[in-house]
C-alpha positions as CSV (number, residue, x, y, z in Angstrom):
1,M,0.0,0.0,0.0
2,D,1.4,3.4,-0.9
3,A,1.8,6.3,1.6
4,P,-1.1,8.5,0.4
5,R,-3.6,5.6,0.5
6,K,-2.3,4.5,3.9
7,K,-2.7,8.0,5.2
8,R,-6.2,8.3,3.8
9,S,-7.3,5.1,5.5
10,W,-6.1,6.4,8.9
11,V,-8.1,9.6,8.3
12,V,-11.2,7.5,7.5
13,V,-10.7,5.4,10.7
14,A,-10.2,8.5,12.8
15,L,-13.4,10.1,11.4
16,I,-15.4,7.0,12.0
17,F,-14.1,6.9,15.6
18,A,-14.8,10.6,16.2
19,L,-18.3,10.7,14.8
20,P,-20.1,9.3,17.9
21,F,-18.3,11.8,20.1
22,A,-19.1,14.7,17.8
23,S,-22.8,13.8,17.6
24,C,-23.0,13.5,21.4
25,G,-21.3,16.8,21.8
26,A,-23.7,18.5,19.4
27,F,-26.7,16.9,21.2
28,G,-25.3,18.3,24.5
29,V,-24.8,21.8,23.1
30,Y,-28.3,21.7,21.6
31,G,-29.7,20.7,25.0
32,I,-27.9,23.5,26.9
33,G,-29.1,26.0,24.4
34,K,-32.7,24.8,24.5
35,V,-32.8,24.9,28.3
36,R,-31.4,28.5,28.4
37,W,-33.9,29.6,25.7
38,A,-36.7,27.9,27.6
39,R,-35.8,29.6,30.9
40,A,-35.5,33.1,29.2
41,T,-38.7,32.7,27.1
42,V,-40.9,31.3,29.9
43,G,-39.6,33.9,32.3
44,A,-40.3,36.7,29.8
45,Y,-43.8,35.4,29.2
46,C,-44.6,35.1,32.9
47,D,-43.1,38.6,33.6
48,A,-45.5,40.0,30.9
49,V,-48.6,38.5,32.6
50,V,-50.2,41.1,34.9
51,V,-52.3,40.1,37.9
52,G,-55.8,41.6,37.4
53,A,-55.5,41.7,33.6
54,P,-57.9,39.7,31.4
55,I,-56.9,36.2,30.4
56,A,-58.0,36.7,26.8
57,G,-55.1,36.0,24.4
58,L,-52.7,34.5,27.0
59,D,-52.9,31.0,25.3
60,A,-52.4,32.5,21.8
61,R,-49.4,34.6,23.0
62,A,-47.7,31.6,24.5
63,R,-48.2,29.6,21.3
64,D,-46.8,32.5,19.3
65,M,-43.7,32.3,21.5
66,S,-43.4,28.6,20.7
67,L,-44.3,27.5,24.2
68,Q,-46.4,24.6,25.3
69,V,-49.8,25.5,26.8
70,M,-52.4,23.6,28.9
71,S,-55.6,25.4,30.1
72,I,-58.0,24.2,32.8
73,A,-61.3,26.0,33.3
74,P,-62.4,27.1,36.7
75,N,-64.6,24.7,38.7
76,T,-63.7,21.7,36.4
77,P,-65.2,18.5,37.9
78,G,-62.4,16.3,39.4
79,A,-59.9,19.1,39.5
80,P,-58.1,19.5,42.8
81,H,-58.7,23.3,42.8
82,K,-61.5,25.7,42.2
83,E,-59.7,28.4,40.2
84,G,-58.7,28.0,36.6
85,K,-55.1,27.4,35.5
86,I,-53.1,28.1,32.5
87,L,-49.8,26.2,32.5
88,V,-47.1,27.4,30.1
89,W,-43.9,25.4,29.8
90,E,-40.9,24.5,27.6
91,G,-37.6,22.8,28.1
92,F,-35.4,19.9,27.1
93,A,-35.6,16.3,28.4
94,F,-36.2,16.7,32.2
95,A,-35.1,20.3,32.4
96,R,-38.4,22.1,32.1
97,H,-39.4,25.7,33.1
98,F,-43.1,26.5,33.9
99,C,-45.3,29.6,34.3
100,E,-48.5,28.8,36.2
101,I,-51.3,31.4,35.9
102,D,-54.3,31.2,38.2
103,H,-57.6,32.8,37.0
104,D,-61.3,33.1,37.8
105,G,-62.4,32.5,34.2
106,S,-61.8,36.1,33.0
107,V,-59.1,37.8,35.1
108,V,-55.6,36.7,36.2
109,T,-55.6,36.2,40.0
110,G,-52.0,35.0,40.5
111,K,-48.9,33.7,38.8
112,H,-45.6,32.0,39.6
113,T,-42.7,30.3,37.8
114,S,-41.0,27.1,38.7
115,A,-38.5,24.6,37.2
116,L,-38.2,20.9,37.0
117,D,-34.5,19.9,36.9
């Protein structure tokens, strides 16, 4: 085997060996970026919600910001609470950031943020 061909085969072996490490590193970098984006976006959303303001449009605004939304109407049968809830969240794997908004059906009565790490 001549020298250029031998050198090329070692380069191929090195690339094949490095590929799993590079893909794991890229996955980790993506995860870190996604969690930071989720924390900032959910925090900005929750900061913009004003207690006493109407709830109209809160779901749509969260979806426009690419956040996940779940709404529970007040006095829902089987729910462990009487007030309505709007839960907005985003994250990566198990690192999730939440904004929980309490309402009476028309007006925001409370809000708080939390994180699941």
